[in-house]
C-alpha positions as CSV (number, residue, x, y, z in Angstrom):
1,M,-5.3,-3.9,-6.8
2,K,-2.7,-6.1,-5.2
3,L,-3.9,-8.7,-3.0
4,N,-2.8,-8.8,0.8
5,A,-1.6,-12.3,2.5
6,P,-5.7,-13.4,3.8
7,Q,-6.9,-12.0,0.6
8,I,-4.6,-14.2,-1.3
9,H,-5.3,-17.5,1.1
10,A,-9.2,-16.7,0.9
11,H,-9.0,-17.5,-2.8
12,M,-6.5,-20.3,-2.6
13,H,-9.6,-22.3,-1.1
14,Q,-10.9,-21.6,-4.7
15,L,-8.4,-23.4,-6.6
16,T,-7.4,-27.0,-7.3
17,G,-3.9,-27.9,-7.4
18,W,-2.5,-24.5,-7.4
19,T,0.6,-23.3,-5.3
20,L,1.9,-20.0,-4.2
21,E,5.3,-19.5,-4.6
22,V,7.3,-18.6,-1.1
23,D,6.9,-15.0,-1.3
24,E,3.5,-15.2,-2.4
25,R,3.6,-13.2,-5.5
26,A,2.6,-15.8,-8.1
27,L,0.5,-18.8,-8.7
28,V,2.0,-22.1,-10.4
29,K,0.5,-25.3,-11.6
30,V,2.1,-27.9,-13.0
31,W,0.8,-30.8,-15.6
32,I,2.3,-33.9,-16.3
33,L,0.6,-35.2,-19.6
34,P,0.1,-38.3,-21.3
35,S,2.2,-37.0,-24.6
36,F,3.6,-33.9,-26.1
37,E,0.7,-33.5,-27.9
38,A,-1.7,-33.5,-25.2
39,A,0.5,-30.8,-23.7
40,V,0.5,-28.8,-26.8
41,V,-3.3,-28.8,-26.8
42,L,-3.4,-27.6,-23.0
43,F,-1.0,-24.9,-23.7
44,N,-3.5,-23.8,-26.8
45,Q,-6.7,-23.7,-24.4
46,I,-4.4,-21.7,-21.5
47,A,-3.7,-19.3,-24.2
48,H,-7.4,-18.7,-25.6
49,L,-8.2,-18.0,-21.9
50,A,-5.8,-15.9,-21.5
51,Q,-6.1,-14.0,-24.5
52,A,-10.0,-13.6,-23.9
53,Q,-8.9,-12.2,-20.3
54,Y,-6.2,-10.0,-21.7
55,H,-3.8,-11.4,-18.7
56,H,-1.1,-13.6,-20.0
57,P,0.4,-16.0,-18.1
58,E,4.3,-17.3,-18.1
59,V,3.9,-21.2,-19.8
60,L,6.7,-23.2,-19.6
61,S,6.5,-26.6,-21.7
62,S,9.3,-29.1,-21.6
63,Y,7.8,-32.4,-23.3
64,T,5.2,-33.5,-21.4
65,R,5.2,-31.4,-18.3
66,L,3.7,-27.9,-18.7
67,Q,3.8,-25.5,-15.7
68,V,1.8,-21.9,-15.8
69,R,2.9,-19.1,-13.7
70,L,0.2,-16.5,-13.0
71,W,0.9,-12.8,-11.5
72,T,0.1,-9.4,-12.3
73,H,3.2,-7.5,-13.6
74,D,2.0,-4.1,-12.9
75,V,1.7,-4.9,-9.2
76,A,4.3,-7.1,-8.8
77,G,2.0,-9.5,-7.2
78,L,-1.3,-11.3,-6.9
79,T,-4.6,-9.6,-8.1
80,D,-8.3,-10.6,-8.6
81,K,-7.2,-11.0,-12.0
82,D,-5.1,-13.8,-11.4
83,F,-7.3,-16.0,-9.5
84,K,-9.8,-15.3,-12.2
85,L,-7.7,-16.8,-14.9
86,A,-6.8,-19.9,-12.7
87,H,-10.4,-20.7,-12.0
88,S,-10.9,-20.1,-15.6
89,I,-8.4,-22.8,-15.8
90,D,-9.3,-25.2,-13.6
91,T,-13.0,-25.6,-15.3
92,L,-11.2,-27.0,-18.5
93,F,-10.9,-30.0,-16.6
94,D,-14.8,-30.0,-15.1
């Protein structure tokens, strides 16, 4: 089920470093890593989490910069699945 604006903003308080796109249709987070190899390691960790949750983000990599964009295609917006995966990604750094 697609989340409305108040639900989205309530979920945002549980995340670290994620931003909303202007239209509140996607979550975005960017990392600048110390090396290309570190970016690839993080990409693989995110891919593993995404596969386990069967929710596949857009991931863009440019040398040491890695960007993840989450949204649920079926509803053209954000759902609980997006926030669950974002939280799982955040736990990689705990």
